[in-house]
LOTOR-791836 format. One line per 3 residues: number of its first residue (from 1); their letters; for each residue x, y, z of C-alpha. Coordinates in steps of 0.05 Angstrom, whole numbers. Each point is the difference from the previous one (the first is absolute). Layout:
BEGIN
NUM> a> X,Y,Z; ...
# end
This chain:
BEGIN
1> mga> 0,0,0; 26,70,-16; -7,67,35
4> pdg> -22,61,-41; 73,22,-6; 21,-68,-28
7> rrt> 28,-28,64; -20,-71,20; -47,-10,59
10> aad> -28,-61,35; -74,-15,7; -4,42,63
13> gsl> 30,60,-36; 68,-4,35; 62,15,-41
16> rpd> 38,-58,-32; 67,24,-28; 21,-23,-69
19> rss> 76,-7,-12; -9,15,-74; -32,67,15
22> ptf> 41,65,-3; -34,19,66; 22,-65,35
25> erd> 46,31,52; -50,54,18; -56,-53,4
28> vqr> 41,-43,47; 11,62,44; -75,14,0
31> mfa> -16,-73,14; 43,-3,62; -29,66,25
34> tia> -69,-33,0; 21,-61,41; 49,32,50
37> dry> -48,-2,58; -15,-75,-8; 66,-22,-30
40> dtf> 28,-36,61; -65,-33,21; -12,-26,-70
43> nhl> 71,-28,-7; -5,-37,66; -65,-33,-21
46> atf> 21,-14,-72; 66,-33,21; -29,-36,62
49> gld> 49,41,41; 62,-23,-37; 17,72,-18
52> llw> 16,10,74; 56,-52,-8; 30,19,-68
55> rpr> 27,68,19; 33,-22,66; 32,-60,-34
58> avw> 28,45,-55; 28,47,52; 33,-58,37
61> gle> 31,-20,-66; 34,67,-4; 48,-22,55
64> raa> 40,-38,-52; -5,53,-54; 9,67,35
67> hgd> 73,11,16; 30,47,52; -37,56,35
70> crr> -69,13,-30; -11,73,14; -51,22,-52
73> ild> -56,-43,-30; -49,17,-55; -66,-37,-9
76> vgc> -33,16,-67; -73,-11,-14; -8,-2,76
79> gtg> -76,-3,-1; -26,3,71; 70,-7,28
82> ala> 0,-73,23; 70,-16,-26; 29,68,20
85> rll> -23,-10,72; 31,-69,2; 66,27,-27
88> arh> -1,56,52; -7,-51,56; 51,-49,-29
91> fsk> 52,53,-16; -14,44,60; 61,45,-11
94> aev> -16,14,-73; -40,56,-31; -58,-31,-39
97> vgv> -35,39,-55; -63,-26,-33; -25,29,-66
100> dft> -62,-13,-41; -29,36,-60; -71,-4,29
103> sam> -11,55,51; -58,-38,32; 47,-58,16
106> vrr> 51,47,30; -53,33,44; -22,-69,23
109> asg> 72,-22,15; 13,63,40; -65,-10,39
112> lla> 20,-71,21; 65,20,34; 3,-18,74
115> rga> 24,52,48; 67,-14,33; 16,-57,-48
118> asp> 55,0,-53; -33,41,-53; 15,8,-74
121> rfa> -18,64,-36; -44,0,-62; -4,43,-62
124> vas> -34,1,-68; 48,-20,-56; 4,-46,-60
127> vah> 53,-54,-8; 8,25,-71; 29,66,24
130> lpf> 24,-4,72; 16,67,34; 65,-24,30
133> aag> 73,9,-17; 41,-57,-29; 27,-48,53
136> sfd> -47,25,54; -21,-68,28; 30,-65,25
139> lat> -62,-41,-12; -61,7,-45; -62,-42,3
142> saf> -67,-10,-34; -58,-47,15; -52,-18,-52
145> var> 16,61,-42; 39,-27,-60; -61,-29,-36
148> nlp> -30,70,-3; 59,34,-33; -3,19,-74
151> dlr> 76,0,-5; 30,-53,45; 72,8,-24
154> gaf> -5,76,7; -25,-7,71; 56,-48,19
157> ael> 51,47,-32; -27,58,41; 5,-41,63
160> rrv> 71,-18,-19; 15,75,-7; -22,17,71
163> lrp> 37,-59,31; 72,4,23; 50,-43,-40
166> agt> -6,-58,49; -75,8,12; -54,-54,0
169> llt> -68,-2,-33; -58,-43,25; -57,-12,-49
172> lev> -59,-40,27; -53,-20,-51; -56,-50,-16
175> sep> 26,-53,-47; -22,-60,-41; 7,-65,40
178> ssp> 43,-54,-34; -43,-59,21; -59,-12,-47
181> lvr> -44,-20,58; 17,61,42; -7,44,-61
184> svf> -70,-26,-15; -23,11,72; 33,68,2
187> hah> -34,24,-64; -67,-27,22; 5,45,61
190> fdg> 37,60,-30; -39,3,-65; -68,-20,27
193> avp> -10,9,75; 41,64,9; -42,42,-50
196> llg> -64,-26,32; 26,22,68; 17,67,-31
199> raf> -72,6,-24; -23,-11,72; 45,58,20
202> gre> -31,42,-55; 64,2,-41; 0,-57,-50
205> gpy> 41,37,-53; 66,4,39; -4,-74,16
208> ryl> -15,-19,-72; 62,38,-17; 44,-39,49
211> pes> 0,-67,-37; 9,37,-66; 61,35,29
214> lrs> 32,-67,18; -11,-28,-70; 36,60,-30
217> fpg> 58,-4,50; 64,-36,-22; 21,-66,31
220> rer> 56,-5,51; 56,-9,-50; -21,61,-39
223> vva> -6,41,64; 71,-20,18; 24,18,-70
226> tla> -35,68,4; 32,13,68; 68,-16,-29
229> dag> -12,45,-60; -19,57,48; 65,-6,41
232> fpr> -12,-57,49; 47,-56,-24; -16,-50,55
235> trv> -68,-20,25; -22,-54,48; -70,-26,-14
238> vpm> -40,-24,60; -69,-31,-14; -50,1,56
241> slg> -66,-37,14; 11,-52,-54; 22,53,-50
244> ivt> -60,46,0; 45,57,25; 73,11,-15
247> ayl> 53,43,34; 56,26,-45; 62,21,40
250> sga> 46,39,-46; 69,29,9; 20,66,-33
253> sea> 71,-26,-11; 32,-67,-14; 41,3,64
256> agp> -59,16,46; -56,-37,-34; -40,-55,34
259> qa> 25,-71,-6; -39,-43,-48
# end
């Protein structure tokens, strides 16, 4: 179904971004603005709570990848700030900055900060054009962002720019399971049940878009190749939950990169 301006919408009228559209990036931004207030609740329900495990496990994995003192950390596409808050607690002496190109998400992230706890700071910015000097950070992270980027290599290259020479990048993303059985169960849920749950939340469009975004996202080998082309020569691939999510731990130099 199409909106009057040509954008795709779901049966309930909610926006459903189309990667082939020239307005794709702006539509993704608008889509996330409409679901910011229910984003965390929906994800907990749709993943049966597994999303509460994926981010902590990825942060624990950074122990092997992040070398030396980690003083400044950048979380891009921070959403409601779940990963940024974890990083602030785990790396309690580091300055953590979370950025997202959707202002509604940044407001939500700022509103969820606990008083007296290790607190990141949040700002509106796009990973395509980060407002930071080259070599500003020791660690950069993103969680469930890469599938939404129109230029994956360009985003990785921009993250490489703001990392110091021996910096580390963590990319956490939904992935295609290798097992045919797991893959069939995963798609039955992701392609069928998740959009229906989205309809119950009054936002079917965004959750029709999610399985489409996975189909258009490259496989693990191509992601690793894209990372290498963008300046991350070594990447350790860590599948989680039978391969439905993958953590990519990438080094910005041969000498400092994660061990395969």
